[in-house]
Backbone as CSV, one residue per row, in Angstrom:
resi,resn,N_x,N_y,N_z,CA_x,CA_y,CA_z,C_x,C_y,C_z
1,MET,12.529,34.548,42.915,11.824,34.451,44.180,11.106,35.771,44.456
2,THR,9.844,35.705,44.880,9.095,36.895,45.252,9.758,37.558,46.448
3,ARG,9.778,38.892,46.453,10.395,39.603,47.563,9.714,39.242,48.869
4,ARG,10.513,38.928,49.877,10.009,38.471,51.158,10.242,39.522,52.239
5,THR,9.569,39.347,53.365,9.840,40.156,54.552,10.486,39.257,55.596
6,ILE,11.672,39.648,56.050,12.461,38.878,57.001,12.489,39.636,58.323
7,VAL,12.045,39.016,59.387,12.076,39.617,60.719,13.258,39.016,61.475
8,ILE,14.147,39.882,61.962,15.398,39.407,62.573,15.549,40.048,63.942
9,THR,15.466,39.242,64.998,15.709,39.791,66.328,17.211,39.900,66.561
10,GLY,17.606,40.938,67.262,19.045,41.151,67.458,19.768,41.359,66.144
11,GLY,19.072,41.971,65.181,19.590,42.025,63.817,20.480,43.203,63.494
12,GLY,20.876,43.993,64.492,21.638,45.195,64.201,23.121,45.097,64.432
13,ARG,23.569,44.055,65.107,24.988,43.945,65.462,25.434,42.496,65.381
14,GLY,26.749,42.306,65.322,27.327,40.974,65.381,26.812,40.046,64.294
15,ILE,26.506,38.815,64.677,25.987,37.846,63.720,24.691,38.365,63.111
16,GLY,23.862,39.014,63.922,22.604,39.547,63.413,22.796,40.556,62.298
17,GLU,23.793,41.399,62.423,24.083,42.366,61.366,24.462,41.652,60.070
18,ALA,25.276,40.602,60.185,25.666,39.835,58.997,24.442,39.196,58.343
19,ILE,23.522,38.672,59.160,22.314,38.049,58.621,21.442,39.090,57.932
20,THR,21.212,40.207,58.602,20.389,41.273,58.033,20.949,41.746,56.708
21,THR,22.236,42.006,56.685,22.883,42.528,55.479,22.813,41.523,54.338
22,HIS,22.956,40.239,54.672,22.947,39.201,53.641,21.567,39.114,52.977
23,PHE,20.517,39.042,53.782,19.169,38.945,53.210,18.820,40.217,52.437
24,HIS,19.138,41.369,53.011,18.848,42.623,52.319,19.593,42.697,50.998
25,GLY,20.836,42.241,50.985,21.634,42.263,49.775,21.089,41.376,48.672
26,HIS,20.259,40.397,49.054,19.629,39.521,48.068,18.212,39.971,47.712
27,GLY,17.860,41.192,48.105,16.603,41.767,47.649,15.437,41.663,48.594
28,ASP,15.626,41.062,49.773,14.528,40.931,50.727,14.318,42.228,51.509
29,ARG,13.115,42.383,52.046,12.860,43.419,53.042,13.282,42.871,54.399
30,VAL,13.900,43.709,55.230,14.363,43.255,56.536,13.801,44.155,57.629
31,VAL,13.336,43.527,58.697,12.838,44.247,59.862,13.725,43.852,61.042
32,ILE,14.415,44.821,61.584,15.391,44.588,62.646,14.743,44.889,63.990
33,GLY,14.680,43.899,64.859,14.191,44.095,66.208,15.339,44.038,67.187
34,SER,15.526,45.116,67.953,16.649,45.170,68.885,16.357,46.203,69.965
35,ARG,17.002,46.040,71.115,16.812,47.009,72.193,17.452,48.357,71.843
36,VAL,18.515,48.327,71.065,19.251,49.539,70.717,19.331,49.645,69.201
37,ASP,19.085,50.820,68.684,19.170,51.061,67.243,20.622,51.309,66.859
38,SER,21.214,50.358,66.143,22.607,50.501,65.707,22.744,51.407,64.492
39,GLY,21.628,51.779,63.883,21.669,52.591,62.669,21.747,51.771,61.392
40,LEU,21.709,50.440,61.514,21.862,49.598,60.326,20.706,49.794,59.354
41,ALA,19.482,49.857,59.856,18.335,50.041,58.955,18.466,51.350,58.189
42,ARG,18.884,52.387,58.861,19.087,53.678,58.194,20.172,53.571,57.125
43,ASP,21.253,52.872,57.454,22.343,52.727,56.500,21.922,51.917,55.274
44,LEU,21.119,50.874,55.495,20.660,50.053,54.373,19.644,50.796,53.518
45,GLY,18.850,51.643,54.177,17.903,52.474,53.430,16.666,51.712,53.018
46,GLU,16.386,51.730,51.736,15.172,51.098,51.228,15.121,49.627,51.624
47,ARG,13.926,49.166,51.944,13.646,47.772,52.301,14.193,47.392,53.672
48,ALA,14.455,48.382,54.547,14.923,48.074,55.898,14.176,48.925,56.913
49,LEU,13.827,48.306,58.043,13.056,48.981,59.084,13.567,48.534,60.443
50,PHE,13.694,49.488,61.357,14.054,49.172,62.745,12.830,49.296,63.631
51,GLN,12.675,48.325,64.552,11.620,48.378,65.553,12.247,48.066,66.908
52,LYS,12.200,49.015,67.827,12.772,48.796,69.151,12.074,47.609,69.810
53,THR,12.855,46.617,70.234,12.286,45.362,70.735,13.168,44.783,71.822
54,ASP,12.565,44.441,72.927,13.224,43.672,73.983,12.535,42.307,74.009
55,VAL,13.215,41.271,73.504,12.570,39.967,73.360,12.272,39.307,74.692
56,ARG,12.779,39.866,75.783,12.429,39.329,77.099,10.972,39.601,77.442
57,ARG,10.338,40.483,76.686,8.941,40.839,76.901,8.129,40.376,75.697
58,ALA,7.251,39.421,75.915,6.502,38.815,74.817,5.701,39.856,74.040
59,ALA,5.182,40.854,74.727,4.395,41.879,74.049,5.217,42.634,73.018
60,GLU,6.503,42.817,73.294,7.354,43.526,72.345,7.678,42.664,71.131
61,SER,7.787,41.361,71.322,7.956,40.472,70.172,6.719,40.503,69.286
62,ARG,5.540,40.527,69.920,4.304,40.631,69.132,4.259,41.942,68.362
63,ARG,4.674,43.010,69.009,4.669,44.303,68.340,5.651,44.324,67.172
64,LEU,6.771,43.677,67.318,7.751,43.599,66.231,7.139,42.954,64.996
65,VAL,6.494,41.816,65.192,5.907,41.112,64.057,4.732,41.901,63.492
66,ASP,3.917,42.450,64.370,2.803,43.277,63.893,3.308,44.441,63.047
67,ARG,4.375,45.068,63.495,4.933,46.208,62.767,5.445,45.775,61.397
68,ALA,6.057,44.603,61.321,6.538,44.086,60.037,5.385,43.894,59.063
69,VAL,4.271,43.375,59.564,3.112,43.131,58.711,2.453,44.458,58.317
70,GLU,2.372,45.395,59.243,1.823,46.714,58.915,2.644,47.387,57.814
71,TRP,3.946,47.220,57.885,4.871,47.893,56.958,4.859,47.252,55.575
72,SER,4.845,45.921,55.548,5.048,45.221,54.273,3.884,44.352,53.833
73,GLY,2.958,44.075,54.756,1.834,43.210,54.435,2.091,41.738,54.672
74,GLN,3.290,41.386,55.144,3.595,39.967,55.316,4.756,39.783,56.286
75,ALA,4.919,38.527,56.722,6.070,38.100,57.522,6.410,36.691,57.062
76,ASP,7.435,36.576,56.265,7.744,35.307,55.598,8.785,34.474,56.322
77,VAL,9.758,35.146,56.925,10.858,34.448,57.598,11.111,35.138,58.938
78,LEU,11.190,34.354,59.995,11.594,34.851,61.306,12.947,34.260,61.646
79,ILE,13.883,35.125,62.009,15.193,34.658,62.448,15.395,35.135,63.885
80,ASN,15.395,34.181,64.799,15.582,34.479,66.219,17.070,34.490,66.529
81,ASN,17.641,35.685,66.491,19.077,35.823,66.709,19.411,36.489,68.040
82,ALA,18.472,37.217,68.628,18.765,37.933,69.870,19.239,36.961,70.943
83,GLY,20.325,37.304,71.607,20.845,36.445,72.654,22.189,36.948,73.130
84,PHE,22.684,36.344,74.193,24.026,36.676,74.670,24.583,35.487,75.436
85,SER,25.893,35.516,75.641,26.563,34.432,76.351,27.314,34.980,77.555
86,GLY,27.645,34.103,78.463,28.415,34.472,79.642,28.689,33.236,80.472
87,TRP,29.847,33.209,81.081,30.267,32.055,81.873,30.158,32.362,83.360
88,ARG,29.577,31.438,84.106,29.508,31.521,85.567,29.610,30.109,86.142
89,SER,30.425,29.935,87.144,30.451,28.654,87.843,29.153,28.474,88.611
90,LEU,28.842,27.247,88.975,27.590,26.952,89.664,27.423,27.824,90.909
91,ALA,28.488,27.952,91.696,28.401,28.702,92.952,28.139,30.189,92.727
92,ASP,28.470,30.685,91.561,28.371,32.122,91.297,27.145,32.510,90.473
93,ILE,26.285,31.551,90.171,25.089,31.871,89.376,24.062,32.544,90.274
94,GLU,23.717,33.765,89.919,22.675,34.502,90.634,21.359,34.350,89.884
95,GLU,20.256,34.502,90.606,18.948,34.369,89.979,18.773,35.378,88.850
96,SER,19.314,36.580,89.017,19.193,37.600,87.975,19.940,37.201,86.711
97,PHE,21.095,36.531,86.871,21.856,36.049,85.711,21.041,34.991,84.967
98,TRP,20.473,34.053,85.717,19.607,33.023,85.125,18.445,33.659,84.391
99,ASP,17.745,34.561,85.047,16.550,35.155,84.458,16.882,35.899,83.165
100,ASP,17.944,36.678,83.179,18.292,37.466,81.995,18.676,36.565,80.831
101,MET,19.470,35.534,81.110,19.924,34.619,80.047,18.755,33.809,79.489
102,ILE,17.956,33.241,80.359,16.847,32.408,79.909,15.785,33.245,79.214
103,ASP,15.474,34.405,79.771,14.454,35.250,79.158,14.869,35.729,77.774
104,THR,16.133,36.042,77.600,16.604,36.520,76.296,16.737,35.375,75.300
105,ASN,17.503,34.362,75.677,17.845,33.312,74.716,16.709,32.331,74.456
106,LEU,15.940,32.016,75.482,14.946,30.940,75.363,13.518,31.479,75.276
107,LYS,13.119,32.252,76.264,11.788,32.849,76.230,11.621,33.721,74.996
108,GLY,12.637,34.506,74.672,12.562,35.372,73.498,12.326,34.600,72.218
109,THR,12.982,33.454,72.101,12.810,32.619,70.909,11.382,32.087,70.811
110,LEU,10.873,31.525,71.901,9.554,30.912,71.861,8.461,31.932,71.537
111,PHE,8.489,33.073,72.202,7.380,34.010,72.031,7.461,34.782,70.720
112,ALA,8.645,34.922,70.162,8.725,35.478,68.808,8.118,34.505,67.808
113,CYS,8.360,33.216,67.991,7.721,32.206,67.133,6.204,32.271,67.276
114,GLN,5.735,32.365,68.514,4.296,32.444,68.751,3.688,33.648,68.035
115,ALA,4.409,34.772,68.042,3.914,35.988,67.398,3.896,35.865,65.881
116,ALA,4.873,35.171,65.314,5.031,35.141,63.860,4.159,34.114,63.158
117,VAL,3.978,32.957,63.759,3.311,31.852,63.064,1.924,32.219,62.526
118,PRO,1.081,32.965,63.267,-0.245,33.280,62.717,-0.214,34.058,61.403
119,TYR,0.878,34.747,61.130,1.000,35.516,59.893,1.648,34.722,58.764
120,MET,2.166,33.561,59.074,2.950,32.814,58.097,2.062,31.895,57.271
121,SER,2.498,31.629,56.070,1.786,30.727,55.168,2.728,29.619,54.728
122,ALA,2.215,28.687,53.965,3.044,27.586,53.471,4.238,28.147,52.715
123,GLY,5.404,27.632,53.023,6.638,28.115,52.429,7.406,29.050,53.332
124,SER,6.775,29.499,54.425,7.468,30.359,55.380,8.467,29.543,56.196
125,SER,9.324,30.257,56.905,10.423,29.576,57.586,10.791,30.316,58.865
126,ILE,11.134,29.545,59.884,11.705,30.079,61.124,13.104,29.500,61.274
127,ILE,14.052,30.373,61.610,15.425,29.935,61.829,15.889,30.477,63.176
128,ASN,16.265,29.593,64.053,16.737,29.978,65.378,18.259,29.921,65.426
129,VAL,18.866,31.018,65.837,20.322,31.025,65.980,20.638,30.468,67.361
130,SER,21.050,29.229,67.374,21.380,28.527,68.608,22.897,28.579,68.797
131,SER,23.498,27.485,69.135,24.933,27.449,69.411,25.391,26.005,69.500
132,LEU,26.683,25.808,69.289,27.245,24.487,69.558,27.060,24.132,71.033
133,ALA,26.921,25.163,71.879,26.658,24.946,73.305,25.271,24.373,73.539
134,GLY,24.443,24.315,72.509,23.156,23.652,72.607,23.241,22.163,72.329
135,LYS,24.459,21.670,72.104,24.651,20.253,71.814,25.634,19.568,72.759
136,ARG,26.421,20.346,73.474,27.353,19.757,74.426,27.604,20.756,75.555
137,GLY,27.749,20.242,76.743,28.000,21.101,77.884,29.465,21.451,78.023
138,SER,29.729,22.515,78.773,31.104,22.902,79.072,31.142,23.561,80.439
139,ALA,32.289,23.562,81.056,32.434,24.038,82.430,32.046,25.503,82.559
140,SER,31.418,25.824,83.665,31.013,27.202,84.000,30.111,27.807,82.933
141,ASN,29.343,26.959,82.266,28.516,27.413,81.149,27.120,26.804,81.202
142,SER,26.694,26.406,82.404,25.455,25.642,82.502,24.229,26.449,82.101
143,VAL,24.191,27.732,82.414,22.998,28.519,82.096,22.903,28.761,80.592
144,TYR,24.010,29.153,79.994,23.999,29.380,78.545,23.704,28.074,77.807
145,CYS,24.367,26.990,78.195,24.102,25.702,77.550,22.640,25.297,77.730
146,GLY,22.112,25.500,78.931,20.714,25.163,79.162,19.786,25.946,78.252
147,SER,20.084,27.237,78.070,19.236,28.061,77.202,19.300,27.588,75.757
148,LYS,20.478,27.201,75.289,20.622,26.807,73.884,20.170,25.370,73.638
149,PHE,20.332,24.474,74.615,19.694,23.164,74.493,18.190,23.360,74.353
150,GLY,17.650,24.312,75.112,16.230,24.601,75.022,15.822,25.133,73.668
151,VAL,16.643,25.996,73.089,16.359,26.514,71.747,16.296,25.364,70.743
152,ASN,17.212,24.425,70.857,17.183,23.283,69.938,15.931,22.435,70.165
153,GLY,15.503,22.299,71.421,14.271,21.565,71.702,13.049,22.260,71.121
154,ILE,12.987,23.579,71.263,11.899,24.352,70.662,11.896,24.167,69.153
155,THR,13.067,24.212,68.553,13.188,24.051,67.105,12.592,22.731,66.646
156,GLN,12.974,21.650,67.302,12.502,20.323,66.902,11.004,20.168,67.162
157,SER,10.536,20.674,68.297,9.118,20.536,68.635,8.229,21.334,67.694
158,LEU,8.611,22.599,67.429,7.790,23.425,66.559,7.801,22.929,65.120
159,ALA,8.912,22.326,64.694,8.938,21.759,63.344,7.829,20.720,63.188
160,LYS,7.614,19.916,64.219,6.531,18.927,64.182,5.161,19.593,64.265
161,GLU,5.076,20.673,65.044,3.782,21.307,65.286,3.280,22.107,64.096
162,VAL,4.178,22.855,63.438,3.727,23.755,62.370,4.028,23.207,60.980
163,GLY,4.591,22.007,60.925,4.874,21.416,59.624,3.626,21.218,58.779
164,GLU,2.510,20.917,59.435,1.266,20.705,58.696,0.780,21.994,58.029
165,LEU,1.308,23.132,58.472,0.970,24.421,57.850,1.926,24.768,56.714
166,GLY,2.919,23.911,56.495,3.911,24.184,55.462,5.011,25.121,55.915
167,ILE,5.117,25.319,57.243,6.155,26.177,57.807,7.300,25.305,58.293
168,ARG,8.494,25.668,57.911,9.680,24.919,58.334,10.384,25.650,59.480
169,VAL,10.960,24.863,60.403,11.668,25.422,61.557,13.010,24.717,61.689
170,ASN,14.079,25.490,61.623,15.427,24.951,61.766,16.258,25.847,62.674
171,ALA,17.414,25.348,63.070,18.351,26.143,63.860,19.744,26.037,63.252
172,VAL,20.524,27.071,63.456,21.954,27.019,63.145,22.705,27.075,64.467
173,CYS,23.773,26.302,64.555,24.534,26.163,65.800,25.992,26.540,65.556
174,PRO,26.309,27.831,65.631,27.702,28.231,65.432,28.550,27.915,66.662
175,VAL,29.839,27.770,66.414,30.825,27.820,67.490,31.227,29.289,67.607
176,TYR,32.341,29.594,68.218,32.755,30.987,68.385,32.742,31.753,67.058
177,VAL,32.059,32.877,67.036,32.123,33.823,65.920,32.525,35.158,66.527
178,ARG,33.606,35.737,66.040,34.112,36.963,66.650,33.125,38.115,66.487
179,THR,32.609,38.589,67.594,31.746,39.762,67.661,32.125,40.532,68.918
180,GLU,31.630,41.746,69.031,31.877,42.516,70.253,31.301,41.796,71.467
181,GLY,30.130,41.186,71.285,29.508,40.478,72.388,30.319,39.289,72.853
182,LEU,30.847,38.502,71.922,31.669,37.354,72.302,32.940,37.820,72.996
183,ASP,33.569,38.836,72.434,34.803,39.330,73.046,34.559,39.787,74.482
184,ALA,33.436,40.465,74.706,33.114,40.915,76.058,32.920,39.725,76.991
185,ALA,32.236,38.678,76.497,32.019,37.490,77.327,33.336,36.784,77.626
186,LEU,34.212,36.696,76.644,35.496,36.020,76.848,36.427,36.787,77.784
187,ARG,36.174,38.075,77.925,36.970,38.856,78.878,36.509,38.636,80.314
188,GLY,35.391,37.945,80.499,34.915,37.646,81.850,35.895,36.773,82.610
189,SER,35.908,36.933,83.900,36.914,36.250,84.727,36.766,34.733,84.727
190,GLN,35.566,34.222,84.416,35.362,32.776,84.443,35.259,32.167,83.049
191,SER,35.562,32.925,82.027,35.500,32.391,80.665,36.660,31.441,80.417
192,PRO,36.555,30.593,79.400,37.655,29.653,79.113,38.919,30.343,78.623
193,ALA,38.808,31.609,78.238,40.019,32.334,77.836,40.923,32.583,79.025
194,ALA,40.362,32.585,80.226,41.131,32.655,81.467,42.167,33.776,81.470
195,GLY,41.766,34.933,81.010,42.658,36.090,81.038,43.622,36.194,79.880
196,GLN,43.603,35.222,78.963,44.484,35.297,77.800,44.041,36.412,76.856
197,GLU,44.952,36.866,76.029,44.588,37.777,74.949,43.648,37.019,74.024
198,ILE,42.523,37.638,73.660,41.450,36.913,72.981,41.895,36.368,71.633
199,GLU,42.627,37.124,70.879,43.077,36.657,69.570,43.922,35.389,69.713
200,SER,44.796,35.376,70.709,45.639,34.197,70.933,44.802,32.997,71.352
201,TYR,43.838,33.248,72.234,42.963,32.153,72.672,42.194,31.567,71.494
202,MET,41.636,32.435,70.656,40.848,31.964,69.520,41.702,31.150,68.551
203,LYS,42.890,31.606,68.284,43.782,30.871,67.372,44.139,29.500,67.944
204,ALA,44.431,29.458,69.232,44.780,28.187,69.853,43.583,27.240,69.864
205,PHE,42.393,27.781,70.149,41.188,26.952,70.144,40.938,26.370,68.759
206,ALA,41.051,27.209,67.741,40.814,26.742,66.378,41.824,25.675,65.970
207,ALA,43.063,25.902,66.310,44.112,24.955,65.922,43.914,23.586,66.559
208,SER,43.401,23.560,67.790,43.285,22.292,68.508,41.909,21.643,68.396
209,ASN,40.909,22.389,67.904,39.545,21.861,67.895,38.875,21.787,66.527
210,ALA,39.215,22.685,65.626,38.474,22.792,64.374,39.142,22.000,63.255
211,ALA,38.360,21.184,62.553,38.894,20.409,61.435,39.514,21.319,60.375
212,LEU,38.929,22.490,60.191,39.434,23.425,59.183,40.499,24.372,59.729
213,GLY,40.783,24.264,61.009,41.822,25.084,61.598,41.467,26.551,61.746
214,ARG,40.188,26.862,61.719,39.747,28.259,61.868,38.341,28.263,62.430
215,MET,37.871,29.442,62.795,36.517,29.627,63.278,35.644,30.205,62.153
216,PRO,34.313,29.978,62.212,33.427,30.520,61.176,33.282,32.033,61.307
217,LYS,32.865,32.636,60.217,32.594,34.075,60.179,31.089,34.311,60.215
218,GLY,30.731,35.515,60.617,29.318,35.863,60.652,28.651,35.683,59.307
219,GLU,29.378,35.999,58.245,28.818,35.870,56.894,28.506,34.417,56.564
220,GLU,29.262,33.490,57.142,29.005,32.074,56.876,27.764,31.588,57.626
221,VAL,27.526,32.124,58.815,26.279,31.836,59.510,25.108,32.416,58.712
222,ALA,25.295,33.632,58.212,24.237,34.298,57.440,23.888,33.515,56.186
223,SER,24.887,33.028,55.478,24.611,32.310,54.234,23.925,30.979,54.514
224,THR,24.205,30.371,55.670,23.500,29.144,56.049,22.039,29.452,56.338
225,CYS,21.781,30.561,57.040,20.395,30.976,57.286,19.671,31.232,55.968
226,TYR,20.357,31.877,55.046,19.732,32.197,53.764,19.363,30.917,53.009
227,PHE,20.261,29.952,53.029,19.966,28.668,52.389,18.752,28.008,53.031
228,LEU,18.709,27.981,54.363,17.610,27.311,55.052,16.272,27.977,54.781
229,ALA,16.298,29.270,54.468,15.059,30.001,54.171,14.698,29.959,52.697
230,SER,15.498,29.278,51.899,15.330,29.326,50.447,14.562,28.126,49.913
231,GLU,14.230,28.209,48.632,13.541,27.101,47.958,14.444,25.890,47.776
232,HIS,15.738,26.047,48.067,16.670,24.918,47.958,16.647,24.030,49.201
233,ALA,15.907,24.446,50.238,15.902,23.693,51.491,14.493,23.285,51.894
234,THR,13.622,23.090,50.911,12.211,22.854,51.214,11.935,21.509,51.891
235,ALA,12.898,20.603,51.899,12.715,19.323,52.586,13.431,19.288,53.932
236,ILE,13.980,20.415,54.349,14.763,20.457,55.587,13.964,21.163,56.674
237,THR,13.640,20.449,57.739,12.981,21.056,58.893,13.298,20.239,60.134
238,GLY,13.272,20.907,61.282,13.571,20.246,62.543,15.040,19.957,62.758
239,GLN,15.906,20.594,61.975,17.339,20.313,62.036,18.077,21.433,62.779
240,CYS,19.103,21.043,63.493,19.976,21.986,64.207,21.373,21.804,63.616
241,ILE,21.722,22.691,62.696,22.870,22.486,61.821,24.098,23.218,62.356
242,ASN,25.162,22.485,62.573,26.399,23.083,63.069,27.045,23.953,61.994
243,VAL,27.471,25.130,62.397,28.307,26.003,61.543,29.566,26.238,62.359
244,ASP,30.481,25.284,62.299,31.542,25.223,63.314,32.915,24.843,62.783
245,CYS,33.070,24.806,61.464,34.370,24.457,60.862,34.873,23.100,61.346
246,GLY,33.931,22.226,61.730,34.312,20.863,62.098,34.759,20.685,63.536
247,VAL,34.329,21.571,64.430,34.649,21.394,65.850,33.904,20.177,66.417
248,LEU,32.665,20.004,66.010,31.853,18.876,66.489,31.257,18.154,65.293
249,PRO,32.025,17.287,64.622,31.488,16.556,63.476,30.342,15.657,63.907
250,GLN,29.231,15.695,63.141,28.069,14.873,63.449,27.471,14.309,62.195
């Protein structure tokens, strides 16, 4: 496979770090867009670049993609990973909470796609990191679920729109993947962990919900993204694929 340029929003930490490392490890160039520089691009060295990016601002998403093209001459794969989760009951949802969640998870996804598509050619790919919460609702999670249902809708719509250009658009829908961000969200007073020790909550959730009796790892989400961006998935587009160890068989 010819060396590609992979643009990854939120690519410096958590699931994004696993995705960045996986693609880089297979010989691709990676461009990490994030509000904070985790140092991952520096650690990876050759074929890695950091660009400060706040996906809540469409202009910064455009600059991220422009910078990738200036650096490498191309933008072959866009992975929209930037996002965050948090639980709030209906009565406690503030407009600022809505705006931050929707702007990051949903607006950020759409406008990064808008920025990338003009540079893409046949064989290029967009992969949106959605969530199992984009397929089923849960208590005190309406804003996050709404944002991820929207990501899945964008995925399906754009697959129809840009398919004639030979560009494929898919999403991955993980269930809980242990990251610092997830742990912080689960420590919230309205999270389903309800004050439990997080490790205990995760084990109990996996035992009662997952067919495999465990939760997925970031590396497993990354390898699914890599497959979807590969020549082995050229007939797959418009799909929102669960990476959930069988929590929601479909």
